[in-house]
N, C-alpha and C positions, 0 to 999 in steps of 0.2 A: 489634561486636567485643568478645569477652569478655576480662576482665582476668585475668591469671595469678593463681592463688591460692598462698599460701604457708602451710606448716605451721609452727606454733611451739607452744612450751609456755610458758604464762604461769602464774606463781604469783600468785593473786589471793586476798586475805584468808586466806592460809595454805594454800590448796588449789591443787594443780596442775590446769591445764586444757589439754587438747590442742585447739588452735584451727586451723581452716582458714579463712583469710580472704584477700581480695584484698591484694596487696602494698601497695597504697596505703590500706588501711583504717586509720582512726585507732583509738587505744586506746578512745576513747569509743564508736565504732561497735561494736567487738568486745565491750566490756563490756555495752552496752545490748542489741544485737541478737543477738550470739553467745552471751553468758553469761546474759542475762536480768537483769542487775544494773542496774536503771533508776534508782537513786538519784542517780547523776551525771547532771546535766541538760545538754542542748544549748541554751545560751542564745544566744550570739552566733556561735559556731563560728569565732571569730577569736582566742581566747585573751584576751579583754578583760574579760569579765564575772565569771569565776571560778566559774560554776555547775558546770563540769565538773571541778573540781579534785580530784585524787587525790594519794596519796603514792606516790612511787617511792623505795624504800629509805629511807623516812622523810622525804623532801624533797618539797616542793610541786611539782606538775606539772599542766599543763593537758592533760587527756586529749584535747581536741579538736585539739590541735596535735601530739600525740605519735603517731607511727606505731606500731601494735601490733608490727610486725616489728622495730622498734628497741628494744623493751623488754628483750628477751633474758632474762638471769638475774635481773634486778631484781625485787624484791618490790613488788607493787601492793596498796595498801590503798584501798578505796573506802569510802563512807559505810556500806555494809552491814557492813563489817568493823571499824568503829570501836569499837563497844560490846563486842565479844567475846561472852562468855556473859551479860553484864549486860543489863538492859532498856535502860539508857541509860548512856553514858559521862558522866564528870563535866562535860564541856563541854556535852553535850546536855541534861543535867539543869539546868545553870545557865541555859541559854537558855530552857528551858520555864518554870522557876521565875521568871524575870525577865520573862516575857511578851514575849520577843524574837522570837517566831515569828509571822509574819503569814500571808502566803499560802503560805510554805514552799518556794517554787521555789528560792530562793537558799540556803536553810538548809544543804543538804549541803556546799556550797562553804565557807560560813562555819565549819561544824563542822570540816571537814578543816583549814582554815587555822588555826583556834584550837588544834586538837589539835597541829599541828606547832609552833606558837608555844609552847605550854605544855611541850612536850617539850624545847625549847631553853632556855626561860626560865620557870621555875615561878611567878615573881612579877613579871611585866612591869608597867610603869607605863602610864598612860593614853596617852602619846604612842607608846610601843612597840606597844601594842594597836592604836591607830588606824593606825599605819604598816603593821602586818601585815595589817590588814583593807582597806587601800586598793586592793587588787586584786580586791575582791569588790563587786559591785553589787547593791543591793536597790532594786527599783522601788517598794516599799511605804514606803520611807524609814524602815526599822526600825533605823537605825544607832545611835541613842541607847540603845535597850534592849539591843542586841547588845554595845555597848561596856560598858554597865553590868553585864551578865552576866559579861563577861570580867573586869572589875575585881573583881567580887564573888568570882569564882573565884580570882583572883590574891591575894586576901587583904584586900579592902576597897577602897572607893571612895577615890581619891586626889584 
């Protein structure tokens, strides 16, 4: 039995995309298979690991739990849209310079999460950083370096 498809227009990284996808398709499915934006990862597919994190109108969202059909007029920002015209965003540069990237699978989710944090609070303390990152899992145990990179970007280790 085939699933009904639904047409929608998604604004992803500042560009409008006309999408035809099953009504039950997640935003993660549409981003990866429909639009070829493979930076957001499918880690747990239950909204626990943070690898699929994107921004919806500047707020964190788990794309594996978000139905593409429910996105509507909201702006989606994926890891591919974070740096804009730059080679790296400030968050990406801080992670690279601090050696905070190991296997890289979790990195897009961490970058998105830190980008949202620094948009809200340009100078967060260690506990604020750790709390913000608590929804992102790293199987390589890179947390120390990731927190250090965020602290450096916030204006120094506390």
